[in-house]
N, C-alpha and C positions, 0 to 999 in steps of 0.2 A: 237241748242235750248236746254236750260236747263229748266227742269220742277221739281218743288217740290210740294208735297202734304202734307197738314196739316189736321189732324183729330181733330175736335174741338167740344167740348161739351158745351152746354148752362150752364149759371150760375144758381145755385139753386134759385128757386123762379121765374124764367123766363120761360114762356110757350113756346112751340115750335113755335107758331104763332108770339109771341113777338120777339123771337130770330131771326126768318127769316125776319120779317119786319125791325127790327133794322139793321140787317146785310145788307139787300138789299137797304134800303132807306137812311141809315146814313153811316155805316162803309165802305161798298164797294165803294161808290162814293168818300168818303174821301180818301181811300187808292189809288184809281185810280188817284186822283189829286196830291197826295203827293209822292208816291214811284217812284223814278227815275228808268228808265230801265225796268219797268214792261211792258211786251208786251201783255199778256193775263192773265185774272183773272177769273176763273170759280168756282162757288159754286155749289156743288152737295149735295142736302139735302136728308137725310134719310127719306123714306116714309113708310117703313115697315120692318118686320123681313126677314132675309134670312135663309132658311133652319131651321126655327123655333127658331133661336137665335136672340134676340134683339141686335142691335148695341149699343155700349157704347159711341157713339158720335152722334152728330146731323148733321154735315156737313163735307164733304171732300172738302177742298178748294185747287184748283190748281193755282199755280203761275208759269208763263212762262217768261223766259228771253232769250235774244239772246246770252249773253256771261257771263262768270264768273265775268267780270268787272261790268256788270249790276247788278248781284246778290250782289256784294260787295257794290255798290252804294246804293242799296235799304236797305241793312242791316245797312250801315253807317247812312243813314237818320233815320231809325227806332230807332236806339240806341242814336241818337243825341238829344239835347234839343228840336229841332224842331219836332222830332218824338214823343214827349210826347203827342201830340194831339191824335195820333193813339193808343198809349199805354193806355191812360186814357179812350178812348172810348171802348176799348176791355174790360176793367174792368166792364163796365156797363151791358154786356150781355154774356160774355164768362167765362168759368171756365178755367182760364189761366194755372193752375197747371196740368190740364189733357191733354193739347195739345200735340200731337205727330206729328212730322214732319220728312220728309225724302226727299232726292233727288231721282228721279226715271228716268228710261229709258222706253219709250213707245215702245212696240213691237207688232207685229201682226196686225190683222185687223178683218174683219168680220168673224163670226163663221158660218160655214156651218151647215145647219140644215134643 
């Protein structure tokens, strides 16, 4: 399984509530119907500060794929003329210039405590 995480900030002038509503009601359903090979898509919304420092993003989005070929297919669609629908929608509520993304490996499990 391949997993990537994107840290996404809302566009200036968009409230956290508007951002979340648009992401959940418009963008995520659109992405789920468009992106080939996407197996799991999770949005983790920031709800508060951690250790007194505010986050500089509003959501950490997780994208899960079975294979590198699935990742390539999704990226190919996203950058194709047909993917313009996703790119245009992102401009409505995301600060695209601030997005940071990386491929990750998930390790560990429950923390004892």
